[in-house]
Structure formats: C-alpha cells, structure tokens
C-alpha positions in Angstrom: -42.4 11.5 55.2 -39.9 12.5 57.6 -37.2 15.0 56.6 -34.5 12.5 57.4 -36.3 9.8 54.2 -36.6 13.0 52.2 -32.9 13.9 52.7 -32.1 10.2 52.2 -34.2 10.0 48.5 -32.4 13.3 47.6 -28.7 11.7 47.9 -30.3 8.8 46.1 -31.5 10.4 43.7 -28.2 12.8 43.2 -25.9 9.6 43.5 -27.9 7.8 40.7 -27.8 11.6 38.2 -24.3 11.5 39.3 -23.7 8.0 38.0 -25.9 8.4 35.2 -24.0 11.3 33.7 -20.3 9.6 34.5 -21.7 6.4 32.7 -23.0 8.8 29.7 -19.3 10.4 30.0 -17.5 7.4 29.4 -19.7 6.3 26.5 -19.1 9.7 25.3 -15.3 8.7 25.2 -15.5 5.6 24.2 -17.1 6.3 21.1 -14.8 9.6 20.4 -11.9 6.9 21.4 -13.3 4.9 18.9 -13.6 7.7 15.9 -9.8 8.3 16.5 -9.1 4.9 16.2 -10.7 4.9 12.9 -9.0 7.8 12.1 -5.6 6.6 12.6 -6.0 3.4 10.9 -7.6 5.0 7.8 -4.1 7.4 8.0 -2.0 4.2 8.2 -3.8 2.7 5.4 -3.3 5.9 3.4 0.8 5.6 4.1 0.5 1.9 3.2 -0.7 2.8 0.0 1.6 5.8 -0.6 4.6 3.7 0.3 3.6 1.1 -2.4 3.2 3.8 -4.9 6.7 5.2 -3.8 8.4 2.0 -4.0 6.5 1.5 -7.7 7.3 4.8 -8.8 11.1 4.1 -7.7 11.0 0.6 -10.0 10.0 3.0 -12.7 12.7 5.1 -12.1 15.1 2.9 -12.3 14.1 1.1 -15.3 13.4 4.7 -16.8 17.2 5.2 -16.3 18.5 1.8 -17.4 21.1 2.8 -19.9 19.4 0.3 -22.6 16.1 2.1 -22.3 17.6 5.4 -22.6 19.8 4.6 -26.0 16.5 2.8 -27.2 14.5 6.1 -26.5 17.5 8.4 -27.8 17.2 6.3 -30.9 13.6 6.7 -31.0 13.8 10.6 -31.0 16.6 10.6 -33.7 19.7 11.3 -31.7 22.9 9.3 -33.0 26.4 8.6 -31.9 28.7 11.6 -32.4 31.2 11.0 -35.5 34.9 11.0 -34.2 35.7 14.5 -35.4 32.9 15.4 -33.2 33.6 14.5 -29.8 35.5 17.4 -27.6 37.6 16.7 -24.6 37.9 18.4 -21.9 41.5 18.6 -19.9 40.8 19.3 -16.0 42.4 22.8 -15.3 43.1 24.1 -12.1 41.0 27.3 -12.2 37.5 27.0 -12.4 36.2 28.0 -15.7 33.9 31.1 -15.2 31.4 30.4 -18.1 31.6 26.8 -19.0 29.3 26.8 -22.0 31.8 29.3 -23.8 34.8 27.2 -23.1 33.1 24.3 -24.4 32.1 26.1 -27.3 35.7 27.4 -28.0 37.2 24.3 -27.7 34.7 23.0 -30.1 34.8 25.6 -32.9 38.6 26.5 -32.8 
C-alpha cells in the first residue's frame, strides 16, 4: 500500500466518521425537537382545560350572584326583610365622612 492510498483511505474514513457524527447530531436534534413539541402540546392541553374550568367557574359565579339565588340563600340562613322603621336613608354630603360606620350608627339610633 502506497502512501497516497493510505492518505486516501484516511480521508475516506475521516469523512465517513464526520458523516456519522453529523447524522447522530441530526437524530439527536430531531429527538429533542420531538420532546419539545410534546411538551408544548401537553401545555396547550393544560391551557385548554384551565380555560374550560375558568368558564365553568364564571358560570357558577353568575349563577350564585343571581338575585333569586341570593334571596333564597339569605332566607335559608334566617335573614328577613327589614321593617319600615329599620330602614336608614343616608343623604349625600359634600364632605367625606371619615368614620362611615359611626355615622351610620348615629343615624340609625338617633
């Protein structure tokens, strides 16, 4: 075997080794890309489920905040409508009341 033949075989082996390494890199990148895409799809599914749950909760809030439901629940808890003499009317004032609860109490009991 001549020096030129050995040099040629060495180049061919090096090129084949380089091609093999590049193919392994492509396979690794493709596998990593597939894993990332799987994770993205999984997260998108979680987002969709969370959005459905949010919509369900919004419907429950609207249902619970319905005046008829509130009234029924209040009656179940023993709350009743006030008598006429228990109603307190507040008049609008220009100045802000610092202690609203105190002003309300004074208005109710005086």
